[in-house]
C-alpha positions in Angstrom: 21.7 -22.6 23.2 20.9 -19.8 20.7 24.2 -17.3 20.2 24.7 -13.8 21.5 27.7 -12.0 20.0 28.4 -8.4 20.1 31.8 -7.8 19.5 34.8 -5.7 16.9 37.9 -7.2 15.8 40.9 -5.4 13.8 43.6 -7.6 12.6 46.2 -7.9 12.3 47.3 -5.9 15.2 50.2 -6.8 17.3 50.4 -3.9 20.1 48.1 -1.6 21.4 47.6 1.2 23.9 44.6 0.3 26.1 44.3 3.6 27.3 44.1 5.3 24.4 41.9 3.2 22.9 38.8 3.3 25.3 39.9 7.2 25.4 39.1 6.8 21.3 36.0 4.9 21.5 34.4 7.9 23.8 34.8 6.0 27.3 36.7 7.7 30.2 37.1 7.0 33.3 36.9 3.2 33.1 39.1 1.0 35.5 40.0 -2.6 35.6 37.3 -4.6 36.5 39.0 -8.4 36.0 38.9 -11.0 33.4 36.8 -13.3 31.5 37.3 -16.0 28.6 35.8 -14.5 25.1 32.8 -17.0 25.4 31.2 -14.7 28.5 32.8 -11.3 26.7 31.3 -11.6 23.7 27.7 -10.9 25.3 28.9 -8.8 28.1 26.8 -6.5 30.1 25.4 -2.8 29.3 28.0 -1.0 31.7 30.9 -3.5 30.6 33.4 -3.1 27.7 36.2 -5.9 27.2 40.0 -5.1 25.2 41.9 -8.4 24.6 43.5 -9.9 21.8 43.8 -13.4 19.7 46.5 -13.8 17.7 47.0 -11.3 15.4 43.2 -9.8 16.4 42.6 -6.9 19.0 39.2 -8.3 20.5 36.5 -5.4 21.7 33.6 -6.7 23.1 30.5 -3.8 23.5 26.4 -4.3 22.8 26.1 -0.4 21.4 29.3 0.1 19.6 29.4 -2.9 17.5 25.4 -1.8 16.9 26.4 1.1 15.9 28.4 -0.3 13.5 25.4 -1.8 11.7 24.9 1.1 9.0 26.0 2.3 5.9 27.9 5.1 7.5 31.2 4.7 8.6 30.5 6.2 13.0 32.6 8.3 14.6 33.9 5.1 15.9 35.1 3.2 12.9 36.7 6.2 11.5 38.6 5.9 14.9 39.7 3.0 14.2 40.8 2.5 10.8 42.4 5.8 11.5 44.5 3.9 14.3 45.1 1.3 12.7 45.6 1.5 8.7 46.5 -1.2 6.7 43.9 -3.5 8.8 40.5 -5.1 8.0 37.8 -4.1 10.8 35.0 -6.9 11.1 32.2 -6.4 13.5 29.9 -9.2 14.3 26.5 -9.1 16.0 23.5 -12.1 17.0 21.0 -12.2 19.1 20.2 -15.7 17.9 16.9 -15.8 20.0 14.8 -13.2 17.9 17.2 -14.0 14.4 18.8 -11.1 14.8 22.0 -10.7 12.6 24.4 -8.5 12.0 27.8 -8.0 10.4 30.6 -4.9 8.5 33.6 -5.1 7.5 36.0 -2.2 6.7 39.2 -1.7 5.1 40.9 1.6 3.0 39.3 4.5 5.1 35.7 2.7 4.2 32.8 0.3 4.8 32.9 -2.2 2.0 30.4 -4.6 3.2 27.6 -4.7 5.7 24.5 -6.5 6.7 21.3 -6.9 8.7 17.7 -8.3 9.5 16.2 -9.9 12.1 13.0 -12.2 12.2 10.5 -9.1 12.5 12.2 -7.1 9.6 13.2 -9.0 7.4 16.4 -8.6 5.8 17.1 -4.3 6.4 20.7 -3.7 6.0 22.4 -5.4 2.3 25.4 -2.6 1.5 28.7 -3.5 -0.9 29.2 -6.7 -2.8 28.9 -10.1 -1.6 32.1 -11.0 0.4 33.8 -14.0 -0.6 32.7 -15.8 2.6 29.1 -15.2 1.9 29.3 -17.3 -1.7 28.6 -20.4 -0.7 25.2 -19.6 0.8 24.1 -16.8 -1.0 24.9 -19.4 -3.6 22.1 -21.8 -3.1 20.1 -18.9 -2.1 16.8 -18.1 -4.1 15.9 -14.1 -5.2 11.2 -13.6 -4.7 9.9 -10.8 -6.4 9.9 -8.7 -3.6 14.5 -8.7 -3.6 13.8 -11.8 -1.1 16.1 -14.5 -0.6 15.1 -18.4 0.4 17.8 -20.8 1.5 17.4 -24.2 1.2 16.5 -26.6 4.7 18.3 -30.0 4.2 16.0 -31.7 7.1 12.7 -30.1 5.2 13.6 -29.8 1.6 9.4 -28.9 1.2 9.9 -25.5 3.6 12.2 -23.3 2.7 14.5 -20.7 4.9 13.8 -16.7 5.2 17.5 -14.9 5.6 16.8 -14.1 9.2 17.1 -18.4 9.7 20.7 -18.3 8.0 21.8 -15.1 9.3 23.7 -17.2 12.2 25.1 -18.8 9.4 26.5 -15.6 7.8 27.7 -14.2 10.7 29.7 -17.6 11.2 31.3 -18.0 7.9 32.5 -14.2 8.2 34.4 -14.6 11.5 36.6 -17.4 10.0 37.7 -14.4 7.7 39.6 -13.3 10.6 39.9 -16.7 12.7 40.8 -18.6 9.9 37.6 -20.8 11.0 34.1 -19.6 11.7 33.5 -18.8 15.4 31.3 -21.7 16.4 33.9 -24.1 16.1 37.5 -21.8 17.4 37.5 -23.3 20.8 40.3 -22.1 21.6 40.0 -18.0 21.3 35.9 -19.0 22.6 37.3 -21.4 26.5 41.4 -20.4 26.3 41.5 -16.2 25.4 40.8 -14.1 28.5 40.1 -10.3 27.3 40.2 -7.6 30.0 36.9 -6.4 31.5 36.8 -1.9 31.9 34.2 -0.7 33.4 32.8 2.0 35.6 35.2 2.9 38.8 32.8 2.3 42.4 30.8 5.3 43.4 32.0 6.6 47.6 29.3 5.5 48.5 29.8 1.9 47.0 27.4 1.7 44.3 28.0 0.3 40.4 27.2 3.8 38.3 26.5 2.8 34.9 29.0 2.9 32.0 28.2 6.1 29.9 30.0 7.4 27.0 31.7 10.3 26.7 30.5 13.2 24.2 28.3 12.6 21.6 26.5 8.9 21.6 26.7 5.8 19.0 24.8 6.2 16.1 21.9 3.2 16.8 20.9 0.9 14.0 17.7 1.4 11.9 15.3 0.0 14.2 15.5 -0.1 18.2 17.2 -3.9 17.8 16.9 -4.3 22.2 13.9 -3.9 22.2 13.6 -7.5 20.6 13.1 -8.9 23.3 
């Protein structure tokens, strides 16, 4: 089963105002609509935003917000988070394993320190900043090609090295350990025992559920509309 994950982590955060957080991220008139475990929240529906906490980590799950962070630039949402939670690190993690789409970003001290992303169609289309310590174990095994791409050894098939999009998931998991002290794919307490509050638009008077729409300027999008990959 492939991973589908779109979330932001802010650490360390002891307490926060959910209403102010939602307003600052550009969403208005949202109401609580239920709770879900993190394993469900990390792949939210288009009309849902999840907010919760795991230890000293603030968790925000939203497809568009997470994807908008995959850029060299600091988005308005990222700037808001850094201003609201100074002296923290912010991690952004995106995975859609069925198309080998992966990405992550790290922000601290008012700047974007690292951002990487790629897919099976485009290869690695974003590589900003110096490698982080959590990346080195994988990068040290890679072989840099003349065109700037990297190949990685496959323990199961040494004759057929893997392209970077095939190991992007491993990079994402490695970076999540920076926040959770273990990779996401082994963090059972986080995945299955941690519940997040789901927020969505209030039902219309006719009983229908309107789609969630950002207030103000729309978030920036990554270089290519990844949501068209599947």
